[in-house]
C-alpha positions in Angstrom: 7.2 -13.4 -71.3 3.7 -12.5 -70.2 2.7 -9.0 -69.2 2.3 -10.2 -65.6 5.9 -11.5 -65.4 7.2 -8.2 -66.9 5.2 -6.2 -64.4 6.6 -8.3 -61.5 10.2 -7.9 -62.7 9.7 -4.2 -63.0 8.4 -3.9 -59.5 11.1 -6.2 -58.1 13.7 -4.0 -59.8 12.2 -0.8 -58.3 12.0 -2.3 -54.8 15.7 -3.5 -55.1 16.7 0.1 -56.1 14.9 1.6 -53.1 16.2 -1.0 -50.7 19.9 -0.8 -51.8 20.8 2.2 -49.7 19.1 0.8 -46.6 20.9 -2.6 -47.0 24.2 -0.7 -47.3 23.5 1.2 -44.1 22.5 -2.0 -42.2 25.7 -3.7 -43.4 27.7 -0.6 -42.2 26.0 -0.6 -38.8 26.7 -4.3 -38.3 30.4 -3.7 -39.1 30.6 -0.7 -36.8 28.9 -2.7 -34.0 31.5 -5.4 -34.4 34.2 -2.7 -34.2 32.6 -1.2 -31.2 32.7 -4.6 -29.4 36.4 -4.9 -30.2 37.1 -1.3 -28.9 35.1 -2.0 -25.7 37.2 -5.1 -25.0 40.4 -3.2 -25.7 39.3 -0.3 -23.3 38.5 -2.8 -20.6 41.9 -4.4 -20.9 43.9 -1.2 -21.2 42.0 0.8 -18.6 43.7 -0.6 -15.5 47.1 -0.4 -17.2 46.6 3.3 -18.0 45.0 4.1 -14.6 41.6 4.8 -16.1 38.5 3.5 -14.5 36.2 2.0 -17.1 32.8 1.0 -15.8 32.1 -2.7 -16.2 29.3 -3.4 -18.6 26.0 -4.0 -17.0 24.7 -7.3 -18.0 20.9 -7.5 -17.6 19.5 -10.6 -16.0 16.4 -12.2 -17.4 13.1 -11.2 -15.8 11.6 -8.0 -14.6 14.0 -5.1 -14.0 14.6 -3.9 -10.5 12.1 -1.4 -9.0 14.4 1.6 -9.3 15.1 0.9 -13.0 11.4 0.1 -13.7 10.2 3.5 -12.5 9.5 5.6 -15.5 9.0 9.4 -15.7 5.5 10.8 -15.5 3.2 9.2 -18.1 1.1 11.5 -20.3 1.4 14.5 -18.0 0.2 12.6 -14.8 2.3 13.2 -11.7 3.8 10.1 -10.1 3.4 9.5 -6.5 6.4 10.1 -4.4 7.6 8.2 -1.4 4.9 7.9 1.3 4.8 10.9 3.6 5.8 10.3 7.1 2.9 10.8 9.6 3.5 11.5 13.3 -0.2 11.8 14.1 -1.8 8.7 15.8 -5.2 7.2 15.1 -8.1 9.0 16.7 -9.3 5.8 18.5 -8.2 5.4 22.1 -5.5 2.7 22.4 -4.8 2.4 18.7 -1.1 2.6 18.0 -1.2 2.9 14.2 -0.6 6.2 12.4 -3.6 8.1 11.1 -4.2 7.8 7.4 -7.5 9.3 6.4 -9.7 11.8 8.3 -7.6 11.2 11.5 -8.2 7.4 11.6 -5.9 4.5 10.6 -6.9 2.4 7.7 -8.8 -0.2 9.7 -10.8 2.3 11.8 -11.5 4.4 8.7 -13.1 1.4 7.1 -15.1 0.9 10.3 -16.2 4.5 10.2 -17.4 4.1 6.6 -19.3 1.0 7.5 -20.9 2.6 10.6 -21.9 5.6 8.5 -23.4 3.4 5.7 -25.5 1.5 8.2 -26.6 4.6 10.2 -24.9 3.4 13.3 -22.2 6.1 13.5 -21.6 7.3 17.1 -21.6 11.1 17.7 -17.9 11.0 18.9 -16.7 9.6 15.6 -16.1 12.8 13.8 -13.8 13.6 10.9 -10.3 14.7 11.9 -10.8 13.9 15.6 -7.8 14.5 17.9 -5.4 11.6 18.4 -6.5 9.0 21.0 -9.7 10.9 21.7 -12.5 8.7 20.3 -14.0 5.7 22.2 -13.9 2.5 20.1 -17.2 0.7 19.3 -17.4 -3.0 19.6 -19.7 -4.3 17.0 -21.9 -7.3 17.6 -21.2 -10.4 15.5 -23.2 -13.4 14.4 -27.0 -13.3 15.1 -26.7 -10.1 17.2 -24.9 -8.4 14.3 -27.5 -9.3 11.8 -30.2 -8.3 14.2 -28.5 -4.9 14.7 -28.3 -4.4 10.9 -32.0 -5.3 10.5 -32.9 -2.8 13.2 -30.8 -0.1 11.5 -32.4 -0.9 8.2 -35.9 -0.7 9.7 -35.1 2.6 11.4 -34.0 4.0 8.0 -37.2 2.7 6.3 -39.3 4.5 9.0 -37.4 7.8 8.4 -37.5 7.7 4.6 -40.3 5.7 3.0 -39.5 4.1 -0.3 -40.6 6.0 -3.4 -41.2 4.6 -6.8 -38.9 5.3 -9.6 -39.7 8.6 -11.3 -41.5 8.4 -14.6 -43.0 5.0 -13.8 -46.6 4.1 -13.2 -47.4 2.8 -9.7 -47.8 -1.0 -9.3 -51.1 -2.8 -9.2 -51.2 -2.9 -5.4 -50.5 0.8 -5.2 -53.2 1.6 -7.7 -55.8 -0.6 -5.8 -54.9 1.2 -2.5 -55.4 4.6 -4.2 -58.8 3.4 -5.5 -59.8 2.2 -2.0 -58.7 5.5 -0.5 -60.7 7.5 -3.1 -63.8 5.3 -2.5 -63.5 5.8 1.3 -63.1 9.5 0.8 -66.1 9.8 -1.5 -68.3 7.7 0.9 -67.4 9.7 4.0 
């Protein structure tokens, strides 16, 4: 026998010695599981005779578990959201029947509020947490009129706040030429 074969036999013997108790426990668990199945069947049969109510075993169907069973406790310390809170307050827009959700507006009108604010077209009456049914709705233009209105709003923004170059960058060639022209005009005059 070579040294390698002796070494392999030694390792195999050591592994077998370490695994022997685990194998015995696995065999015992399998035997107890079989006995548990027999005891469960016996309890199901004798329960009605003795007047005991034995709950029927729940057999899980394939697929995703039902929603109630799928809910798990808080994950890593985060709080889970509870059921949605009931809201009796109506949307702030006159004639809207939906309940308010954010800042006094329903979801659709809140998105409209965000869009109007983003494009600098927010009417003065559209305030946060306005009273229910107190704000006049705005009908936005669509198609060409809508794109024209957006261009006008963008132009109005550009007039109010001129564009600035990025900090730390040198001005472009055109900007440098304009500065040279301004400096030359100032030195001549």
